[in-house]
Every structure is written in structure tokens, then in C-alpha cells.
NUVEXDREN-239540 format. One record per atom (N, C-alpha, C, O): atom name; x, y, z; residue number from 1. Coordinates in Angstrom, 3 decimals. Layout:
N
SITE, CA, X, Y, Z, NUM
...
This chain:
99
SITE, N, 55.799, 55.932, 26.378, 1
SITE, CA, 55.493, 56.811, 25.279, 1
SITE, C, 54.397, 56.237, 24.383, 1
SITE, O, 53.566, 56.983, 23.866, 1
SITE, N, 54.392, 54.929, 24.199, 2
SITE, CA, 53.360, 54.323, 23.394, 2
SITE, C, 53.761, 54.030, 21.964, 2
SITE, O, 53.190, 53.139, 21.335, 2
SITE, N, 54.734, 54.761, 21.436, 3
SITE, CA, 55.139, 54.469, 20.057, 3
SITE, C, 56.151, 53.329, 20.032, 3
SITE, O, 56.810, 53.039, 21.030, 3
SITE, N, 56.257, 52.698, 18.885, 4
SITE, CA, 57.164, 51.565, 18.748, 4
SITE, C, 58.610, 52.070, 18.739, 4
SITE, O, 58.930, 53.064, 18.086, 4
SITE, N, 59.472, 51.371, 19.472, 5
SITE, CA, 60.888, 51.739, 19.508, 5
SITE, C, 61.449, 51.731, 18.090, 5
SITE, O, 61.209, 50.803, 17.317, 5
SITE, N, 62.206, 52.790, 17.760, 6
SITE, CA, 62.812, 52.858, 16.436, 6
SITE, C, 64.211, 53.441, 16.552, 6
SITE, O, 64.410, 54.554, 17.039, 6
SITE, N, 65.161, 52.660, 16.093, 7
SITE, CA, 66.560, 53.087, 16.030, 7
SITE, C, 67.024, 52.814, 14.605, 7
SITE, O, 66.876, 51.702, 14.099, 7
SITE, N, 67.577, 53.817, 13.973, 8
SITE, CA, 68.128, 53.644, 12.632, 8
SITE, C, 69.614, 53.955, 12.688, 8
SITE, O, 70.012, 55.046, 13.098, 8
SITE, N, 70.427, 53.000, 12.278, 9
SITE, CA, 71.869, 53.200, 12.175, 9
SITE, C, 72.159, 53.318, 10.685, 9
SITE, O, 71.964, 52.377, 9.916, 9
SITE, N, 72.633, 54.507, 10.298, 10
SITE, CA, 72.855, 54.776, 8.880, 10
SITE, C, 74.317, 55.158, 8.664, 10
SITE, O, 74.881, 55.953, 9.415, 10
SITE, N, 74.912, 54.585, 7.639, 11
SITE, CA, 76.293, 54.899, 7.279, 11
SITE, C, 76.236, 55.770, 6.031, 11
SITE, O, 75.665, 55.383, 5.011, 11
SITE, N, 76.833, 56.944, 6.129, 12
SITE, CA, 76.906, 57.795, 4.942, 12
SITE, C, 78.255, 57.576, 4.278, 12
SITE, O, 79.207, 57.120, 4.912, 12
SITE, N, 78.326, 57.903, 3.011, 13
SITE, CA, 79.566, 57.702, 2.252, 13
SITE, C, 80.066, 59.031, 1.708, 13
SITE, O, 79.305, 59.986, 1.552, 13
SITE, N, 81.357, 59.070, 1.426, 14
SITE, CA, 81.950, 60.277, 0.853, 14
SITE, C, 81.833, 60.238, -0.671, 14
SITE, O, 81.166, 59.367, -1.229, 14
SITE, N, 82.476, 61.176, -1.324, 15
SITE, CA, 82.398, 61.282, -2.785, 15
SITE, C, 82.954, 60.051, -3.495, 15
SITE, O, 82.614, 59.789, -4.648, 15
SITE, N, 83.811, 59.297, -2.804, 16
SITE, CA, 84.403, 58.083, -3.387, 16
SITE, C, 83.656, 56.826, -2.950, 16
SITE, O, 84.148, 55.712, -3.130, 16
SITE, N, 82.480, 57.008, -2.382, 17
SITE, CA, 81.629, 55.911, -1.896, 17
SITE, C, 82.260, 55.115, -0.755, 17
SITE, O, 81.915, 53.952, -0.548, 17
SITE, N, 83.172, 55.728, -0.023, 18
SITE, CA, 83.758, 55.093, 1.154, 18
SITE, C, 82.965, 55.513, 2.388, 18
SITE, O, 82.522, 56.658, 2.474, 18
SITE, N, 82.781, 54.608, 3.336, 19
SITE, CA, 82.068, 54.987, 4.564, 19
SITE, C, 82.755, 56.170, 5.231, 19
SITE, O, 83.974, 56.176, 5.402, 19
SITE, N, 81.967, 57.167, 5.603, 20
SITE, CA, 82.576, 58.362, 6.182, 20
SITE, C, 81.993, 58.750, 7.537, 20
SITE, O, 82.646, 59.441, 8.318, 20
SITE, N, 80.783, 58.316, 7.816, 21
SITE, CA, 80.105, 58.778, 9.025, 21
SITE, C, 79.031, 57.772, 9.408, 21
SITE, O, 78.387, 57.175, 8.545, 21
SITE, N, 78.846, 57.593, 10.699, 22
SITE, CA, 77.754, 56.769, 11.200, 22
SITE, C, 76.763, 57.699, 11.896, 22
SITE, O, 77.124, 58.463, 12.790, 22
SITE, N, 75.523, 57.615, 11.469, 23
SITE, CA, 74.461, 58.436, 12.040, 23
SITE, C, 73.506, 57.531, 12.804, 23
SITE, O, 73.156, 56.448, 12.333, 23
SITE, N, 73.091, 57.970, 13.967, 24
SITE, CA, 72.187, 57.204, 14.810, 24
SITE, C, 70.916, 58.031, 14.991, 24
SITE, O, 70.940, 59.090, 15.619, 24
SITE, N, 69.812, 57.545, 14.440, 25
SITE, CA, 68.521, 58.214, 14.540, 25
SITE, C, 67.662, 57.441, 15.529, 25
SITE, O, 67.574, 56.215, 15.457, 25
SITE, N, 67.025, 58.162, 16.459, 26
SITE, CA, 66.223, 57.524, 17.505, 26
SITE, C, 64.904, 58.262, 17.670, 26
SITE, O, 64.874, 59.492, 17.665, 26
SITE, N, 63.813, 57.517, 17.816, 27
SITE, CA, 62.603, 58.170, 18.289, 27
SITE, C, 62.625, 58.115, 19.817, 27
SITE, O, 63.570, 57.583, 20.399, 27
SITE, N, 61.601, 58.657, 20.468, 28
SITE, CA, 61.596, 58.735, 21.935, 28
SITE, C, 61.740, 57.356, 22.573, 28
SITE, O, 62.533, 57.173, 23.497, 28
SITE, N, 60.977, 56.395, 22.080, 29
SITE, CA, 61.021, 55.047, 22.664, 29
SITE, C, 62.346, 54.354, 22.358, 29
SITE, O, 62.867, 53.607, 23.186, 29
SITE, N, 62.889, 54.603, 21.166, 30
SITE, CA, 64.189, 54.043, 20.813, 30
SITE, C, 65.290, 54.592, 21.707, 30
SITE, O, 66.192, 53.861, 22.117, 30
SITE, N, 65.211, 55.884, 22.005, 31
SITE, CA, 66.179, 56.507, 22.911, 31
SITE, C, 66.095, 55.877, 24.291, 31
SITE, O, 67.119, 55.541, 24.886, 31
SITE, N, 64.886, 55.717, 24.800, 32
SITE, CA, 64.709, 55.101, 26.123, 32
SITE, C, 65.252, 53.676, 26.142, 32
SITE, O, 65.900, 53.272, 27.108, 32
SITE, N, 64.990, 52.912, 25.078, 33
SITE, CA, 65.470, 51.525, 25.011, 33
SITE, C, 66.999, 51.490, 24.971, 33
SITE, O, 67.621, 50.679, 25.656, 33
SITE, N, 67.598, 52.367, 24.173, 34
SITE, CA, 69.055, 52.393, 24.075, 34
SITE, C, 69.686, 52.787, 25.412, 34
SITE, O, 70.676, 52.187, 25.829, 34
SITE, N, 69.126, 53.776, 26.074, 35
SITE, CA, 69.648, 54.182, 27.383, 35
SITE, C, 69.556, 53.024, 28.377, 35
SITE, O, 70.505, 52.764, 29.117, 35
SITE, N, 68.426, 52.335, 28.394, 36
SITE, CA, 68.260, 51.174, 29.295, 36
SITE, C, 69.339, 50.132, 29.047, 36
SITE, O, 69.967, 49.634, 29.981, 36
SITE, N, 69.546, 49.808, 27.765, 37
SITE, CA, 70.548, 48.794, 27.407, 37
SITE, C, 71.957, 49.259, 27.783, 37
SITE, O, 72.747, 48.477, 28.310, 37
SITE, N, 72.269, 50.515, 27.517, 38
SITE, CA, 73.599, 51.035, 27.852, 38
SITE, C, 73.828, 51.038, 29.360, 38
SITE, O, 74.913, 50.687, 29.824, 38
SITE, N, 72.821, 51.429, 30.119, 39
SITE, CA, 72.965, 51.467, 31.572, 39
SITE, C, 73.109, 50.079, 32.174, 39
SITE, O, 73.652, 49.941, 33.270, 39
SITE, N, 72.638, 49.056, 31.488, 40
SITE, CA, 72.733, 47.680, 31.986, 40
SITE, C, 74.096, 47.052, 31.710, 40
SITE, O, 74.398, 45.988, 32.251, 40
SITE, N, 74.920, 47.681, 30.886, 41
SITE, CA, 76.234, 47.107, 30.573, 41
SITE, C, 77.125, 47.081, 31.809, 41
SITE, O, 77.133, 48.010, 32.617, 41
SITE, N, 77.874, 45.992, 31.929, 42
SITE, CA, 78.807, 45.823, 33.043, 42
SITE, C, 79.798, 44.729, 32.651, 42
SITE, O, 79.703, 44.158, 31.565, 42
SITE, N, 80.726, 44.447, 33.522, 43
SITE, CA, 81.676, 43.370, 33.228, 43
SITE, C, 80.976, 42.014, 33.132, 43
SITE, O, 81.456, 41.125, 32.429, 43
SITE, N, 79.879, 41.847, 33.808, 44
SITE, CA, 79.162, 40.567, 33.734, 44
SITE, C, 78.065, 40.563, 32.665, 44
SITE, O, 77.507, 39.510, 32.358, 44
SITE, N, 77.761, 41.705, 32.109, 45
SITE, CA, 76.769, 41.852, 31.034, 45
SITE, C, 77.395, 42.790, 30.009, 45
SITE, O, 77.038, 43.965, 29.920, 45
SITE, N, 78.345, 42.242, 29.228, 46
SITE, CA, 79.254, 43.100, 28.469, 46
SITE, C, 78.828, 43.465, 27.052, 46
SITE, O, 79.570, 44.151, 26.348, 46
SITE, N, 77.652, 43.023, 26.619, 47
SITE, CA, 77.208, 43.417, 25.279, 47
SITE, C, 75.701, 43.238, 25.115, 47
SITE, O, 75.040, 42.545, 25.888, 47
SITE, N, 75.196, 43.884, 24.086, 48
SITE, CA, 73.810, 43.653, 23.699, 48
SITE, C, 73.703, 43.801, 22.191, 48
SITE, O, 74.574, 44.378, 21.540, 48
SITE, N, 72.619, 43.270, 21.654, 49
SITE, CA, 72.358, 43.300, 20.215, 49
SITE, C, 71.061, 44.043, 19.943, 49
SITE, O, 70.120, 43.991, 20.735, 49
SITE, N, 71.026, 44.729, 18.821, 50
SITE, CA, 69.782, 45.265, 18.266, 50
SITE, C, 69.689, 44.713, 16.847, 50
SITE, O, 70.656, 44.755, 16.086, 50
SITE, N, 68.524, 44.203, 16.508, 51
SITE, CA, 68.313, 43.646, 15.173, 51
SITE, C, 67.199, 44.394, 14.462, 51
SITE, O, 66.337, 45.006, 15.092, 51
SITE, N, 67.232, 44.334, 13.156, 52
SITE, CA, 66.156, 44.902, 12.347, 52
SITE, C, 64.923, 44.020, 12.469, 52
SITE, O, 65.032, 42.797, 12.556, 52
SITE, N, 63.767, 44.635, 12.475, 53
SITE, CA, 62.511, 43.885, 12.545, 53
SITE, C, 62.447, 42.856, 11.426, 53
SITE, O, 61.952, 41.745, 11.618, 53
SITE, N, 62.944, 43.230, 10.272, 54
SITE, CA, 62.902, 42.336, 9.113, 54
SITE, C, 63.762, 41.089, 9.315, 54
SITE, O, 63.616, 40.117, 8.574, 54
SITE, N, 64.638, 41.103, 10.287, 55
SITE, CA, 65.524, 39.982, 10.560, 55
SITE, C, 64.960, 39.005, 11.582, 55
SITE, O, 65.468, 37.894, 11.732, 55
SITE, N, 63.903, 39.420, 12.287, 56
SITE, CA, 63.462, 38.530, 13.358, 56
SITE, C, 62.114, 38.898, 13.903, 56
SITE, O, 61.129, 38.984, 13.170, 56
SITE, N, 62.079, 39.112, 15.187, 57
SITE, CA, 60.832, 39.352, 15.898, 57
SITE, C, 60.329, 40.783, 15.683, 57
SITE, O, 61.127, 41.687, 15.438, 57
SITE, N, 59.037, 40.988, 15.772, 58
SITE, CA, 58.491, 42.337, 15.608, 58
SITE, C, 58.911, 43.306, 16.718, 58
SITE, O, 58.784, 44.520, 16.559, 58
SITE, N, 59.411, 42.778, 17.842, 59
SITE, CA, 59.871, 43.645, 18.930, 59
SITE, C, 61.253, 44.226, 18.686, 59
SITE, O, 61.690, 45.114, 19.419, 59
SITE, N, 61.947, 43.737, 17.665, 60
SITE, CA, 63.281, 44.264, 17.378, 60
SITE, C, 63.169, 45.731, 16.995, 60
SITE, O, 62.143, 46.160, 16.465, 60
SITE, N, 64.217, 46.503, 17.261, 61
SITE, CA, 64.099, 47.958, 17.205, 61
SITE, C, 64.756, 48.629, 16.002, 61
SITE, O, 64.431, 49.777, 15.701, 61
SITE, N, 65.662, 47.956, 15.311, 62
SITE, CA, 66.343, 48.630, 14.217, 62
SITE, C, 65.433, 48.789, 13.013, 62
SITE, O, 64.696, 47.878, 12.638, 62
SITE, N, 65.505, 49.956, 12.428, 63
SITE, CA, 64.750, 50.250, 11.222, 63
SITE, C, 65.746, 50.289, 10.063, 63
SITE, O, 66.792, 50.929, 10.171, 63
SITE, N, 65.436, 49.620, 8.972, 64
SITE, CA, 66.368, 49.574, 7.839, 64
SITE, C, 65.982, 50.539, 6.716, 64
SITE, O, 66.573, 50.502, 5.637, 64
SITE, N, 65.001, 51.396, 6.962, 65
SITE, CA, 64.655, 52.425, 5.978, 65
SITE, C, 65.571, 53.620, 6.207, 65
SITE, O, 65.514, 54.246, 7.265, 65
SITE, N, 66.424, 53.947, 5.220, 66
SITE, CA, 67.366, 55.048, 5.423, 66
SITE, C, 66.679, 56.409, 5.440, 66
SITE, O, 65.638, 56.599, 4.811, 66
SITE, N, 67.262, 57.336, 6.154, 67
SITE, CA, 66.776, 58.707, 6.179, 67
SITE, C, 67.183, 59.442, 4.907, 67
SITE, O, 66.424, 60.269, 4.401, 67
SITE, N, 68.363, 59.151, 4.390, 68
SITE, CA, 68.838, 59.831, 3.183, 68
SITE, C, 68.843, 58.858, 2.009, 68
SITE, O, 68.951, 57.645, 2.187, 68
SITE, N, 68.724, 59.410, 0.823, 69
SITE, CA, 68.669, 58.579, -0.382, 69
SITE, C, 69.941, 57.764, -0.575, 69
SITE, O, 69.892, 56.659, -1.115, 69
SITE, N, 71.078, 58.298, -0.138, 70
SITE, CA, 72.346, 57.588, -0.331, 70
SITE, C, 72.800, 56.828, 0.918, 70
SITE, O, 73.862, 56.206, 0.915, 70
SITE, N, 71.996, 56.878, 1.985, 71
SITE, CA, 72.370, 56.220, 3.233, 71
SITE, C, 72.264, 54.710, 3.147, 71
SITE, O, 71.407, 54.167, 2.451, 71
SITE, N, 73.141, 54.053, 3.860, 72
SITE, CA, 73.152, 52.592, 3.964, 72
SITE, C, 72.820, 52.270, 5.412, 72
SITE, O, 73.502, 52.732, 6.326, 72
SITE, N, 71.776, 51.481, 5.623, 73
SITE, CA, 71.384, 51.162, 6.994, 73
SITE, C, 71.972, 49.824, 7.434, 73
SITE, O, 72.417, 49.013, 6.622, 73
SITE, N, 71.955, 49.630, 8.727, 74
SITE, CA, 72.524, 48.450, 9.356, 74
SITE, C, 71.385, 47.615, 9.935, 74
SITE, O, 70.489, 48.154, 10.584, 74
SITE, N, 71.416, 46.302, 9.702, 75
SITE, CA, 70.383, 45.411, 10.212, 75
SITE, C, 70.733, 44.752, 11.536, 75
SITE, O, 69.888, 44.103, 12.152, 75
SITE, N, 71.982, 44.917, 11.979, 76
SITE, CA, 72.413, 44.330, 13.255, 76
SITE, C, 73.414, 45.284, 13.880, 76
SITE, O, 74.399, 45.668, 13.249, 76
SITE, N, 73.159, 45.658, 15.113, 77
SITE, CA, 74.064, 46.499, 15.880, 77
SITE, C, 74.445, 45.726, 17.129, 77
SITE, O, 73.576, 45.291, 17.885, 77
SITE, N, 75.729, 45.556, 17.348, 78
SITE, CA, 76.224, 44.915, 18.569, 78
SITE, C, 77.041, 45.954, 19.315, 78
SITE, O, 78.000, 46.507, 18.777, 78
SITE, N, 76.659, 46.215, 20.548, 79
SITE, CA, 77.347, 47.183, 21.399, 79
SITE, C, 78.100, 46.404, 22.458, 79
SITE, O, 77.520, 45.593, 23.181, 79
SITE, N, 79.411, 46.659, 22.543, 80
SITE, CA, 80.267, 45.927, 23.487, 80
SITE, C, 80.869, 46.876, 24.507, 80
SITE, O, 81.422, 47.918, 24.153, 80
SITE, N, 80.758, 46.510, 25.767, 81
SITE, CA, 81.398, 47.230, 26.860, 81
SITE, C, 82.817, 46.699, 26.985, 81
SITE, O, 83.016, 45.501, 27.186, 81
SITE, N, 83.798, 47.574, 26.867, 82
SITE, CA, 85.197, 47.165, 26.888, 82
SITE, C, 85.952, 47.964, 27.952, 82
SITE, O, 86.486, 49.030, 27.646, 82
SITE, N, 86.009, 47.477, 29.192, 83
SITE, CA, 86.770, 48.172, 30.228, 83
SITE, C, 88.246, 48.274, 29.839, 83
SITE, O, 88.788, 47.390, 29.176, 83
SITE, N, 88.877, 49.352, 30.255, 84
SITE, CA, 90.282, 49.557, 29.908, 84
SITE, C, 91.173, 48.398, 30.336, 84
SITE, O, 92.091, 48.024, 29.606, 84
SITE, N, 90.912, 47.816, 31.525, 85
SITE, CA, 91.787, 46.726, 31.966, 85
SITE, C, 91.698, 45.523, 31.028, 85
SITE, O, 92.701, 44.846, 30.805, 85
SITE, N, 90.516, 45.247, 30.476, 86
SITE, CA, 90.402, 44.162, 29.504, 86
SITE, C, 91.179, 44.498, 28.240, 86
SITE, O, 91.935, 43.675, 27.724, 86
SITE, N, 90.985, 45.710, 27.751, 87
SITE, CA, 91.664, 46.099, 26.517, 87
SITE, C, 93.179, 46.179, 26.694, 87
SITE, O, 93.928, 45.842, 25.778, 87
SITE, N, 93.629, 46.619, 27.855, 88
SITE, CA, 95.072, 46.644, 28.093, 88
SITE, C, 95.658, 45.238, 28.054, 88
SITE, O, 96.788, 45.046, 27.605, 88
SITE, N, 94.896, 44.258, 28.522, 89
SITE, CA, 95.371, 42.879, 28.512, 89
SITE, C, 95.265, 42.243, 27.125, 89
SITE, O, 96.213, 41.607, 26.666, 89
SITE, N, 94.129, 42.407, 26.458, 90
SITE, CA, 93.870, 41.688, 25.209, 90
SITE, C, 94.136, 42.503, 23.937, 90
SITE, O, 94.383, 41.936, 22.873, 90
SITE, N, 94.086, 43.814, 24.052, 91
SITE, CA, 94.291, 44.685, 22.881, 91
SITE, C, 95.219, 45.845, 23.248, 91
SITE, O, 94.823, 47.006, 23.143, 91
SITE, N, 96.442, 45.547, 23.673, 92
SITE, CA, 97.332, 46.616, 24.147, 92
SITE, C, 97.673, 47.641, 23.066, 92
SITE, O, 98.066, 48.763, 23.385, 92
SITE, N, 97.531, 47.277, 21.815, 93
SITE, CA, 97.845, 48.232, 20.736, 93
SITE, C, 96.923, 49.462, 20.795, 93
SITE, O, 97.257, 50.509, 20.241, 93
SITE, N, 95.785, 49.343, 21.451, 94
SITE, CA, 94.879, 50.489, 21.565, 94
SITE, C, 95.479, 51.587, 22.432, 94
SITE, O, 95.022, 52.729, 22.386, 94
SITE, N, 96.488, 51.259, 23.216, 95
SITE, CA, 97.053, 52.211, 24.162, 95
SITE, C, 98.453, 52.675, 23.763, 95
SITE, O, 99.083, 53.429, 24.505, 95
SITE, N, 98.943, 52.244, 22.621, 96
SITE, CA, 100.313, 52.560, 22.206, 96
SITE, C, 100.555, 54.050, 22.032, 96
SITE, O, 101.661, 54.516, 22.302, 96
SITE, N, 99.569, 54.811, 21.593, 97
SITE, CA, 99.756, 56.234, 21.352, 97
SITE, C, 99.443, 57.097, 22.567, 97
SITE, O, 99.636, 58.312, 22.529, 97
SITE, N, 98.968, 56.491, 23.629, 98
SITE, CA, 98.642, 57.260, 24.843, 98
SITE, C, 99.897, 57.508, 25.655, 98
SITE, O, 100.764, 56.643, 25.779, 98
SITE, N, 99.970, 58.668, 26.187, 99
SITE, CA, 101.133, 59.004, 27.027, 99
SITE, C, 100.690, 59.324, 28.421, 99
SITE, O, 101.519, 59.631, 29.277, 99
């Protein structure tokens, strides 16, 4: 595409200033980068990080400029692949309500 990858993770708040929603904004290159990273996840490659450019290298993709005036952006996003068999072993409480 040619444009710089841009991903913005913004947390909106409710009337009581409590986090209520996570919004993910992507440009074309950011979408392609996120899809690539997600498709690469596996049991042997179980996570990836996205950092804000302001935190490190200019190639980092997170943008910390919020879209909304009240939005709070995230400077580090860690995405973890969690297969059910791992979670059943290490976090069985996640399955307590499943029938």
C-alpha cells in the first residue's frame, strides 16, 4: 500500500469514567500487518506485541493519538494465542459456566 502501518487501540469510558469499550482503528497497512501477525500465531508462536512509535522504533505500529476527545489510547498491545487445552489445564475457571 505504501502508507505507514497505523493501529490505534482506544478505550472509551462511560459516564462514570469507567472503561466501557475497546475500539480498534486500522489503516490499510495496519490491517494487513495485524492479519499477518494473527495468522502467524500458533502453539509455538503464541503471542506478539505492538508498541507505540513513541515507545521505541519508528517501525512500531501503534498510534497514541486518540480518535475521540475523551478516548484513552494504549501504547502497548500484547496479543496472546490461548488454545482451549492450555486454558483448561492452567485456567479451568474460564470453563466453569460452559455446559
